C-alpha positions, 0 to 999 in steps of 0.5 A: 500500500502506497503511503504519504506522510502529513507533517504539521509543525506548530511553533510558539513562544509561549511557556514551555510545555511538555505534552509527554508529561501531561496526563492523557487520562481523559474520561470520555464517559463523563459529561464535559461539565464533570471532567477535570480541566486539561488533557483533552488536546493531548489525548486527541493528538496522541489518538489521531496522529502516528507520532507527536514530538515536542522540543524547546528550541531557542525559547520556542515550543516546537510541536511536530505531529505526523500522520501516515496516509494511505493512497486509498484514504487520500482518494476516498477520505479518512474513513475509507476501508 
């Protein structure tokens, strides 16, 4: 199966944040008003992407996310089987 890779790089100059140390324990069974604040973005990144890498470079946060996409998915949308 032929594959291509989608790579997304996000840079900002905000406070350093290490997503690998953030809690990925998100209880999706609870109503949103009952869940603790934080962690959902990290959970979603790790659920949908094939790899997530964080680096702090020259006072910048650099988040690199990659997703391998098959030819069939490209032609028929992400939900293709």
